[in-house]
Each structure stands twice: as structure tokens, then as C-alpha cells.
ZATI-201906 format. One record per residue (C-alpha): residue number from 0; residue in one letter; x, y, z. Coordinates in pm, 1 decimal, always signed. Layout:
BEGIN
(NUM; 'a'; (X; Y; Z))
...
END
This chain:
BEGIN
(0; 'm'; (+0.0; +0.0; +0.0))
(1; 'g'; (+108.6; +356.2; -68.6))
(2; 'm'; (+137.9; +616.0; +202.3))
(3; 'l'; (-81.9; +925.4; +218.6))
(4; 'p'; (+109.3; +1199.3; +29.2))
(5; 'd'; (+234.8; +1494.7; +239.5))
(6; 's'; (+27.4; +1737.6; +34.2))
(7; 's'; (-285.8; +1533.1; +105.5))
(8; 'f'; (-206.8; +1530.6; +478.1))
(9; 'a'; (-161.8; +1910.4; +481.3))
(10; 'f'; (-504.4; +1943.6; +316.8))
(11; 'l'; (-652.4; +1695.5; +565.5))
(12; 'k'; (-521.4; +1897.3; +861.6))
(13; 't'; (-664.3; +2225.2; +728.2))
(14; 'l'; (-996.0; +2057.9; +650.4))
(15; 'l'; (-1034.4; +1900.2; +995.7))
(16; 'd'; (-929.9; +2214.7; +1183.1))
(17; 't'; (-1178.8; +2441.6; +999.7))
(18; 'p'; (-1502.5; +2466.4; +1203.6))
(19; 'g'; (-1819.6; +2364.8; +1020.6))
(20; 'p'; (-2111.5; +2220.4; +1215.7))
(21; 's'; (-2429.0; +2109.7; +1034.1))
(22; 's'; (-2593.1; +2401.3; +845.0))
(23; 'f'; (-2272.1; +2604.1; +894.3))
(24; 'e'; (-2049.0; +2402.7; +659.2))
(25; 'a'; (-1943.2; +2688.0; +428.7))
(26; 'a'; (-1586.3; +2731.2; +559.6))
(27; 'p'; (-1467.9; +2367.9; +534.0))
(28; 'a'; (-1659.8; +2337.0; +205.1))
(29; 'r'; (-1452.0; +2623.8; +62.2))
(30; 'v'; (-1131.6; +2445.8; +170.2))
(31; 'w'; (-1255.9; +2124.4; +4.5))
(32; 'r'; (-1354.1; +2294.9; -322.6))
(33; 'a'; (-1021.7; +2480.0; -348.5))
(34; 'e'; (-837.1; +2147.4; -323.8))
(35; 'a'; (-1078.3; +1973.8; -563.0))
(36; 'a'; (-1033.5; +2247.7; -824.2))
(37; 't'; (-667.8; +2148.1; -865.1))
(38; 'f'; (-769.9; +1831.4; -1055.3))
(39; 'a'; (-1149.2; +1817.9; -1105.2))
(40; 't'; (-1450.5; +2018.1; -1222.4))
(41; 'v'; (-1610.9; +2180.5; -917.2))
(42; 't'; (-1968.4; +2294.0; -842.2))
(43; 's'; (-2184.9; +2349.9; -534.6))
(44; 'd'; (-2554.6; +2367.9; -452.2))
(45; 'v'; (-2815.1; +2547.9; -243.2))
(46; 'v'; (-2812.6; +2289.1; +39.5))
(47; 'g'; (-2438.7; +2327.8; +103.3))
(48; 'n'; (-2308.8; +2027.4; -93.3))
(49; 's'; (-1988.5; +2058.2; -295.6))
(50; 'f'; (-1913.0; +1842.0; -600.8))
(51; 'a'; (-1593.5; +1745.1; -783.0))
(52; 's'; (-1623.9; +1556.8; -1109.6))
(53; 'v'; (-1385.0; +1356.4; -1329.7))
(54; 'd'; (-1511.7; +1226.7; -1662.7))
(55; 'g'; (-1443.1; +874.4; -1784.3))
(56; 's'; (-1484.2; +743.7; -2137.9))
(57; 'g'; (-1863.5; +730.5; -2153.6))
(58; 'g'; (-1944.9; +490.0; -1871.3))
(59; 'p'; (-2206.2; +532.7; -1596.4))
(60; 't'; (-2184.6; +795.9; -1321.7))
(61; 'i'; (-2066.4; +690.8; -973.9))
(62; 'l'; (-2138.4; +916.6; -675.4))
(63; 'l'; (-1888.7; +914.3; -386.6))
(64; 'a'; (-2040.4; +1082.3; -80.0))
(65; 'g'; (-1879.8; +1187.4; +248.4))
(66; 'h'; (-2046.3; +1439.6; +476.6))
(67; 'i'; (-1846.2; +1748.1; +564.9))
(68; 'd'; (-2048.5; +1865.5; +865.9))
(69; 'e'; (-1947.1; +1801.1; +1226.4))
(70; 'i'; (-2144.5; +1817.9; +1549.3))
(71; 'g'; (-2144.4; +2146.5; +1739.1))
(72; 'i'; (-2361.8; +2380.9; +1942.4))
(73; 'i'; (-2590.2; +2676.7; +1863.0))
(74; 'i'; (-2666.9; +2978.5; +2082.4))
(75; 't'; (-3026.0; +2990.5; +2210.5))
(76; 'w'; (-3008.6; +3265.3; +2477.5))
(77; 'i'; (-2773.0; +3517.3; +2635.8))
(78; 'd'; (-2864.2; +3617.8; +2992.6))
(79; 'e'; (-2824.8; +3960.5; +3154.1))
(80; 'n'; (-2481.2; +3868.2; +3292.1))
(81; 'g'; (-2350.9; +3769.4; +2949.5))
(82; 'f'; (-2365.8; +3392.9; +3003.6))
(83; 'v'; (-2443.3; +3206.1; +2681.0))
(84; 'y'; (-2690.6; +2914.7; +2669.1))
(85; 'f'; (-2700.4; +2668.1; +2383.6))
(86; 'e'; (-2850.0; +2357.1; +2234.2))
(87; 'p'; (-2669.8; +2078.6; +2050.5))
(88; 'i'; (-2617.1; +2050.1; +1675.9))
(89; 'g'; (-2609.3; +1672.5; +1636.7))
(90; 'g'; (-2576.0; +1402.5; +1902.0))
(91; 'w'; (-2371.9; +1494.8; +2209.1))
(92; 'd'; (-2307.4; +1309.8; +2530.5))
(93; 'p'; (-2338.8; +1613.9; +2761.7))
(94; 'q'; (-2062.6; +1470.5; +2985.8))
(95; 'v'; (-1821.5; +1520.6; +2696.2))
(96; 'l'; (-1902.3; +1894.0; +2685.0))
(97; 'v'; (-1840.6; +1966.3; +3052.0))
(98; 'a'; (-1538.8; +2199.4; +3105.6))
(99; 'q'; (-1448.3; +2218.5; +2734.9))
(100; 'r'; (-1329.8; +2528.4; +2550.9))
(101; 'i'; (-1564.6; +2646.3; +2275.6))
(102; 'r'; (-1491.0; +2834.9; +1953.7))
(103; 'f'; (-1792.7; +3032.1; +1830.1))
(104; 'l'; (-1819.0; +3157.8; +1473.1))
(105; 'g'; (-1904.6; +3520.8; +1556.8))
(106; 'r'; (-1993.6; +3799.3; +1316.1))
(107; 'n'; (-1652.7; +3963.8; +1352.5))
(108; 'g'; (-1452.4; +3643.2; +1378.1))
(109; 'd'; (-1398.5; +3369.8; +1633.1))
(110; 'v'; (-1515.1; +3414.6; +1992.2))
(111; 'f'; (-1371.8; +3181.3; +2255.6))
(112; 'g'; (-1541.7; +3066.8; +2572.6))
(113; 'v'; (-1549.1; +2790.4; +2831.3))
(114; 'i'; (-1835.4; +2564.3; +2931.8))
(115; 'g'; (-1921.3; +2637.7; +3292.2))
(116; 'k'; (-2055.3; +2409.3; +3562.4))
(117; 'k'; (-2085.3; +2440.8; +3938.1))
(118; 'p'; (-1761.1; +2317.9; +4105.6))
(119; 'i'; (-1781.8; +1987.8; +4292.7))
(120; 'h'; (-1705.0; +2161.2; +4626.4))
(121; 'l'; (-2033.5; +2353.1; +4601.1))
(122; 'm'; (-2247.8; +2051.6; +4515.0))
(123; 'k'; (-2467.7; +1868.3; +4760.7))
(124; 'p'; (-2377.2; +1496.1; +4785.6))
(125; 'e'; (-2677.8; +1386.0; +4576.3))
(126; 'e'; (-2591.9; +1640.7; +4303.4))
(127; 'r'; (-2246.4; +1486.3; +4261.6))
(128; 'e'; (-2398.7; +1156.5; +4147.4))
(129; 'k'; (-2604.3; +1311.0; +3868.0))
(130; 'a'; (-2498.4; +1340.2; +3505.7))
(131; 's'; (-2503.0; +1693.1; +3364.4))
(132; 'k'; (-2776.7; +1785.4; +3117.7))
(133; 'i'; (-2708.2; +2033.4; +2838.1))
(134; 't'; (-2965.2; +2266.8; +2995.5))
(135; 'd'; (-2749.9; +2277.0; +3313.3))
(136; 'l'; (-2446.5; +2406.8; +3121.1))
(137; 'w'; (-2354.9; +2749.5; +2982.4))
(138; 'v'; (-2066.1; +2911.0; +2797.0))
(139; 'd'; (-1869.1; +3189.4; +2965.4))
(140; 'i'; (-1701.7; +3416.0; +2708.5))
(141; 'g'; (-1568.7; +3654.6; +2971.6))
(142; 'a'; (-1839.2; +3915.4; +2909.0))
(143; 'a'; (-1982.4; +4104.3; +3208.2))
(144; 't'; (-2322.1; +4192.6; +3058.3))
(145; 'r'; (-2561.3; +4082.3; +2784.7))
(146; 'a'; (-2486.1; +4399.3; +2587.6))
(147; 'e'; (-2112.9; +4323.1; +2592.9))
(148; 'a'; (-2170.6; +3963.5; +2480.6))
(149; 'a'; (-2405.7; +4085.5; +2205.9))
(150; 'e'; (-2125.8; +4293.2; +2052.4))
(151; 'h'; (-1964.0; +3965.3; +1949.1))
(152; 'l'; (-2233.3; +3696.7; +1943.3))
(153; 'a'; (-2598.3; +3658.8; +1844.6))
(154; 'i'; (-2874.3; +3403.0; +1883.4))
(155; 'g'; (-2820.3; +3130.0; +1623.3))
(156; 'd'; (-2441.8; +3162.0; +1609.5))
(157; 'a'; (-2276.1; +2820.9; +1600.5))
(158; 'g'; (-1971.1; +2688.6; +1781.4))
(159; 'v'; (-1746.6; +2385.1; +1799.6))
(160; 'i'; (-1509.4; +2246.9; +2060.8))
(161; 'd'; (-1185.0; +2440.6; +2042.0))
(162; 's'; (-938.7; +2163.3; +1956.3))
(163; 'q'; (-696.9; +2099.5; +1670.5))
(164; 'l'; (-570.1; +1788.5; +1497.8))
(165; 'r'; (-290.4; +1606.6; +1678.6))
(166; 'e'; (-66.9; +1332.2; +1544.5))
(167; 'l'; (-10.6; +1030.9; +1768.5))
(168; 'p'; (+216.3; +725.5; +1724.3))
(169; 'n'; (+132.5; +440.4; +1483.1))
(170; 'r'; (+7.7; +684.6; +1215.7))
(171; 'r'; (-297.1; +780.1; +1421.3))
(172; 'i'; (-457.0; +1121.5; +1436.0))
(173; 'v'; (-710.7; +1274.9; +1673.6))
(174; 's'; (-952.5; +1554.8; +1585.3))
(175; 'r'; (-1296.9; +1676.9; +1689.5))
(176; 's'; (-1432.4; +1664.1; +1331.8))
(177; 'i'; (-1329.5; +1319.6; +1206.6))
(178; 'd'; (-1702.5; +1228.8; +1191.3))
(179; 'd'; (-1733.3; +1272.9; +905.1))
(180; 'r'; (-1510.3; +1529.9; +748.2))
(181; 'i'; (-1280.9; +1232.6; +707.8))
(182; 'g'; (-1541.1; +1095.8; +461.9))
(183; 'a'; (-1530.3; +1416.2; +257.3))
(184; 'f'; (-1150.6; +1382.6; +258.2))
(185; 'v'; (-1151.5; +1016.1; +152.4))
(186; 'v'; (-1390.8; +1065.3; -141.4))
(187; 'l'; (-1178.2; +1352.7; -274.0))
(188; 'e'; (-853.8; +1157.8; -224.2))
(189; 'a'; (-1015.1; +863.6; -408.5))
(190; 'l'; (-1116.0; +1097.1; -691.3))
(191; 'r'; (-761.3; +1238.9; -707.7))
(192; 'r'; (-626.3; +885.9; -755.5))
(193; 'y'; (-898.6; +799.7; -1008.3))
(194; 'a'; (-818.6; +1116.4; -1206.8))
(195; 'a'; (-456.0; +1000.1; -1242.0))
(196; 'k'; (-581.0; +690.5; -1430.0))
(197; 'p'; (-951.8; +725.9; -1517.2))
(198; 'g'; (-1164.7; +430.8; -1626.2))
(199; 't'; (-1488.2; +445.3; -1822.6))
(200; 'a'; (-1707.1; +569.2; -1535.5))
(201; 'r'; (-1769.6; +936.4; -1466.0))
(202; 'v'; (-1693.2; +976.3; -1094.9))
(203; 'v'; (-1837.1; +1257.8; -884.0))
(204; 'a'; (-1714.2; +1313.8; -527.8))
(205; 'a'; (-1956.8; +1502.1; -305.1))
(206; 'a'; (-1886.5; +1670.6; +28.7))
(207; 't'; (-2240.7; +1650.8; +162.8))
(208; 'a'; (-2410.2; +1878.7; +415.7))
(209; 'q'; (-2636.5; +1829.3; +717.2))
(210; 'e'; (-2590.6; +1457.9; +785.0))
(211; 'e'; (-2572.5; +1494.4; +1163.9))
(212; 'i'; (-2909.8; +1664.7; +1217.7))
(213; 'g'; (-3270.3; +1534.5; +1220.7))
(214; 'y'; (-3191.0; +1284.0; +953.3))
(215; 's'; (-3416.6; +1302.1; +647.3))
(216; 'g'; (-3150.7; +1223.9; +390.3))
(217; 'g'; (-2952.6; +1542.3; +442.7))
(218; 'g'; (-2754.0; +1693.8; +158.0))
(219; 'a'; (-2677.9; +1343.8; +28.7))
(220; 'r'; (-3037.2; +1297.2; -82.4))
(221; 'v'; (-3026.1; +1621.7; -282.1))
(222; 'a'; (-2683.1; +1532.7; -421.6))
(223; 'a'; (-2805.5; +1194.2; -545.1))
(224; 'q'; (-3127.6; +1343.1; -680.2))
(225; 's'; (-2932.8; +1596.5; -887.2))
(226; 'l'; (-2701.8; +1336.9; -1045.4))
(227; 'd'; (-2800.5; +1047.9; -1267.8))
(228; 'a'; (-2572.6; +812.4; -1075.6))
(229; 'r'; (-2610.9; +436.7; -1123.7))
(230; 'm'; (-2388.4; +350.8; -827.7))
(231; 'a'; (-2283.9; +527.2; -508.8))
(232; 'i'; (-2031.0; +470.0; -233.0))
(233; 'a'; (-2099.7; +649.2; +94.3))
(234; 'v'; (-1798.8; +696.9; +322.0))
(235; 'd'; (-1846.8; +747.4; +694.7))
(236; 'v'; (-1691.9; +642.2; +1023.4))
(237; 't'; (-1793.0; +342.1; +1228.8))
(238; 'f'; (-1713.7; +235.0; +1583.5))
(239; 'a'; (-1370.3; +85.4; +1632.2))
(240; 't'; (-1423.3; -201.2; +1877.8))
(241; 'd'; (-1062.8; -239.7; +1991.2))
(242; 'h'; (-1081.3; -36.1; +2311.6))
(243; 'p'; (-1205.6; -133.7; +2659.6))
(244; 'g'; (-1574.6; -180.5; +2729.0))
(245; 'v'; (-1702.6; -263.4; +2379.1))
(246; 'e'; (-1910.7; -576.9; +2326.4))
(247; 'k'; (-1791.6; -743.2; +2004.4))
(248; 'k'; (-2092.8; -971.6; +1981.1))
(249; 'e'; (-2305.7; -656.8; +1942.1))
(250; 'h'; (-2074.5; -437.0; +1734.1))
(251; 'g'; (-1836.8; -673.4; +1554.2))
(252; 'e'; (-1457.8; -665.7; +1539.3))
(253; 'h'; (-1323.1; -352.8; +1370.5))
(254; 'n'; (-971.4; -244.2; +1466.0))
(255; 'i'; (-815.7; +95.8; +1411.6))
(256; 'g'; (-557.8; +41.5; +1138.4))
(257; 'g'; (-732.8; -281.4; +1037.3))
(258; 'g'; (-854.3; -148.8; +703.4))
(259; 'p'; (-1189.6; -21.0; +575.8))
(260; 'v'; (-1520.0; -162.9; +701.3))
(261; 'l'; (-1765.6; -273.3; +431.7))
(262; 't'; (-2132.6; -282.0; +530.2))
(263; 'r'; (-2350.7; -569.8; +414.8))
(264; 'g'; (-2730.8; -581.0; +436.9))
(265; 's'; (-2977.9; -298.0; +502.3))
(266; 'v'; (-2983.5; -43.0; +216.4))
(267; 'v'; (-2657.1; -171.5; +68.0))
(268; 's'; (-2668.0; -309.2; -286.8))
(269; 'p'; (-2532.3; -665.6; -309.0))
(270; 'v'; (-2374.3; -570.5; -641.8))
(271; 'a'; (-2197.6; -259.4; -510.6))
(272; 'f'; (-2083.6; -446.1; -196.5))
(273; 'g'; (-1957.2; -731.2; -416.6))
(274; 'l'; (-1754.1; -492.6; -632.3))
(275; 'l'; (-1583.9; -340.7; -326.8))
(276; 'r'; (-1515.6; -677.4; -165.2))
(277; 'a'; (-1380.3; -835.0; -486.2))
(278; 't'; (-1151.5; -534.8; -539.1))
(279; 'a'; (-1021.1; -547.5; -180.3))
(280; 'd'; (-952.6; -920.2; -220.2))
(281; 'r'; (-771.8; -863.1; -551.2))
(282; 'l'; (-556.3; -589.4; -394.2))
(283; 'g'; (-481.3; -809.7; -92.3))
(284; 'm'; (-614.7; -528.7; +125.3))
(285; 'p'; (-726.5; -591.1; +485.4))
(286; 'y'; (-1093.0; -509.8; +553.4))
(287; 't'; (-1374.7; -620.4; +780.1))
(288; 'v'; (-1745.6; -668.8; +715.0))
(289; 'h'; (-2016.5; -499.9; +919.9))
(290; 'a'; (-2368.3; -644.6; +914.9))
(291; 'a'; (-2662.9; -400.4; +917.3))
(292; 'g'; (-3015.8; -530.3; +961.6))
(293; 'r'; (-3195.3; -196.9; +948.2))
(294; 'a'; (-3085.7; +155.9; +856.6))
(295; 't'; (-2715.8; +243.2; +842.1))
(296; 's'; (-2756.2; +595.9; +989.2))
(297; 't'; (-2530.1; +731.6; +712.9))
(298; 'd'; (-2561.1; +910.1; +379.5))
(299; 'a'; (-2626.6; +568.2; +220.3))
(300; 'd'; (-2980.6; +580.3; +365.3))
(301; 'g'; (-3046.3; +910.3; +189.5))
(302; 'i'; (-2903.4; +805.1; -146.6))
(303; 'h'; (-3025.2; +453.3; -227.4))
(304; 'l'; (-3392.5; +534.1; -304.6))
(305; 't'; (-3341.2; +852.7; -507.1))
(306; 'r'; (-3446.8; +862.5; -873.3))
(307; 'n'; (-3486.2; +502.5; -996.6))
(308; 'g'; (-3276.8; +360.0; -715.2))
(309; 'v'; (-2900.1; +380.5; -681.9))
(310; 'a'; (-2682.1; +72.8; -619.8))
(311; 't'; (-2526.8; +199.1; -298.7))
(312; 'a'; (-2234.0; +68.9; -94.5))
(313; 'l'; (-2113.3; +187.5; +244.9))
(314; 'l'; (-1745.1; +198.9; +335.4))
(315; 's'; (-1652.8; +308.8; +687.4))
(316; 'i'; (-1334.5; +406.5; +868.9))
(317; 'p'; (-1287.2; +254.4; +1218.8))
(318; 'n'; (-1308.3; +545.5; +1465.3))
(319; 'r'; (-1246.8; +549.2; +1840.0))
(320; 'y'; (-1424.8; +794.0; +2073.4))
(321; 'm'; (-1706.2; +895.3; +1835.5))
(322; 'h'; (-1867.9; +1236.6; +1895.2))
(323; 's'; (-1596.5; +1359.4; +2128.9))
(324; 'p'; (-1325.2; +1629.4; +2103.8))
(325; 'n'; (-1069.7; +1360.1; +2022.3))
(326; 'e'; (-1199.5; +1109.4; +1771.8))
(327; 'm'; (-918.7; +882.2; +1652.8))
(328; 'v'; (-849.8; +715.3; +1317.2))
(329; 's'; (-553.2; +563.7; +1137.3))
(330; 'l'; (-399.1; +738.8; +835.4))
(331; 'd'; (-336.5; +391.1; +691.9))
(332; 'd'; (-711.4; +325.9; +687.7))
(333; 'l'; (-773.2; +656.2; +504.9))
(334; 'd'; (-509.0; +567.9; +248.2))
(335; 'r'; (-652.0; +217.7; +196.6))
(336; 'a'; (-1008.2; +349.9; +169.0))
(337; 'a'; (-910.4; +599.4; -102.4))
(338; 'e'; (-716.8; +331.8; -292.7))
(339; 'l'; (-1000.3; +77.7; -269.7))
(340; 'i'; (-1261.7; +326.1; -390.2))
(341; 'a'; (-1051.6; +451.3; -683.6))
(342; 'e'; (-977.2; +96.0; -793.8))
(343; 't'; (-1341.6; -12.7; -755.3))
(344; 'c'; (-1451.3; +280.4; -974.4))
(345; 'r'; (-1211.7; +158.6; -1244.1))
(346; 'm'; (-1389.5; -180.4; -1242.3))
(347; 'v'; (-1724.0; -26.9; -1346.9))
(348; 't'; (-1803.7; -20.3; -1720.4))
(349; 's'; (-2108.3; +42.2; -1936.6))
(350; 'e'; (-2166.7; -335.4; -1917.3))
(351; 't'; (-2187.4; -346.9; -1535.7))
(352; 'd'; (-2528.4; -477.4; -1426.0))
(353; 'f'; (-2626.8; -316.2; -1096.7))
(354; 't'; (-2935.3; -533.9; -1052.3))
(355; 'a'; (-2883.8; -840.5; -833.7))
(356; 'r'; (-3023.2; -1122.2; -1049.4))
END
């Protein structure tokens, strides 16, 4: 297997560090489109999706989808003392938010604050046993009054946890936005590799919007509806099960650095799954299989029933500590995922039958 090129890693770092919670994806989307424009035809849409396209020699269109939004918070109220109250964008464990630093996207630039909570010394014994609710927390931006806070922030401003990408040993990285900006990265890296040696298929990578909120298909549904794609590969993260406290009989065995995870069942097309698996086998690439009985809770759910049906596959990256300030993945898995997708796209021709017969 090749290594992730340095230039790709530099792009990855910028992409992950740029704040962009659901419905506020414009900044990371701009970073993604600027990179895509170096080798592909780039467009965007009203929902917040960005597209990069590479033509083949007259074969069918394949959509590669990875959502670019991350979870965050949104300001609901500022009290008379300048304390900022919020609700979640996406699914938070409130315990993860306690005592974190927050970076708000204010009208005049970033505003930093800290999530406040009553110190343990001041709690009654029974209070100490209780888990914090989001409604019990606030953000302190250092303002003394509501008027002072309002000079910088307004209701509906969004924020993210203030943390940057860190490199750890064994080619692992941690970042707050791996779910699923890593998917937007992988589909573009796959397209870059496909563009170096295109097949017959036209391949369109999409950085999709709004996957983490009130799921009704998100940007992926609009993306698929706007393209006449015959096949799609959604790229997301899945739970790595190689840390303490995870029940493998419930969640399977998926190790960080153990290769991509291919989902079987649910909305996944047997044909599209078969193409990915056969390609991984031919490349001698490590991978694991994840079984899904119902929905996948990814962009695949929003794509597969659009138009006349799209033969959809789901490829996931094993991720530790999902929906936390320090999600962890392996760069080797990102590299393998991009390679597998590019090579699978080269296998598709005008003769490929996407109906399981």
C-alpha cells in the first residue's frame, strides 16, 4: 500500500481544523472545493453540498459521498450577565461537553469561551452523582453583561469544541471533526487517484451537508437526486471495537488500522458491496465486514432510493471515541479506503449490471 502523500495530509489537517457544524459548513466546504479544483470540475448547490467531477470514457456515473459537517452547538439565549446558553447541533453526550473550551463563529470572527458548571465543592452529595444535562451548562465568554456579549455573538451563532488535529504514534490522528469530514476527505482523495488513471465511469465526489441533524436524507439525498448516478459509495466512520468496554458480539470486530469496514445488508446493494469486496480481495487489502439489519444511519440511507434507485455501498473508517473532542483514526485506513474506492470505480463499465439477479 502507498502512504498518504504529504500534500494530502496538509489538506486533511486544514480541513479538519476548519469549524463547520451542520448548516454552517461553508468554511470547510470552501477548503474542500479549493483542493478539488486542482484536478477536477467543481460545483456546489443550495443545500451546502460541494461536487468534484472527473469524466471517464462514456461509462455510468458513480457518486462518492462523504459528509463534511461536524457536530457542534448553537446559541439559544444570552442572559443579563452575558452567560451564553445553547443547544446541541447533532448528538452529544453532555458529559463530553463539561469543562471544554468552545470556539464560536461570531460575526466579527472567532469568539472563545469555556463551558461552565458548578464546582464539585459547592455541590450537595446527591448532586455529585447526577450526570449533567445540556440545559445545566452554559458558555462563559468573559463578558460582564448581555450587551457586551451581544457585541460579538448573536442568537443562532454556532460553535465547535476548540481543539486541533494532533498526530499520535502508529500513524494515528485525533480531531474533533473526524465524523465525518474524514469521509469528505476520503472521497476527494479517491477521486484524485482515479483522475490520475480514469476508467470508463464518470466519478463525482460530493462533500455533503447536514448529515448529523434530524436525519431526512440530508444533503446526500439532494446530491443523489441531482445526479443520474447508477452507483454510489458512501464513506463514513464506524465504531472501532478495539478499546475497553465494547461488546464485540453486538458491534463486531473492527480495529483501528485494520482497514476499511464494508457494510452488508440494510440499504446496501449486493452488487456494489460485491464490487468493493472483490476489489479489496484482488488488492490483498485488509478489511472487515459490518452487518446491518436496518438503517445504516449514514448518507447511504439518503441516497439509495433517489431517482430510480441507486446501487449503494457503504465503506466506513474505524473510529475510536465517536462524537468527542478527540476522535481517533488511522492514516493507513484513510489511504486504503481511497485506494479501494478509486480501484473499484475503475472496475465499473457500461456493461456493469447493478441489478442483483
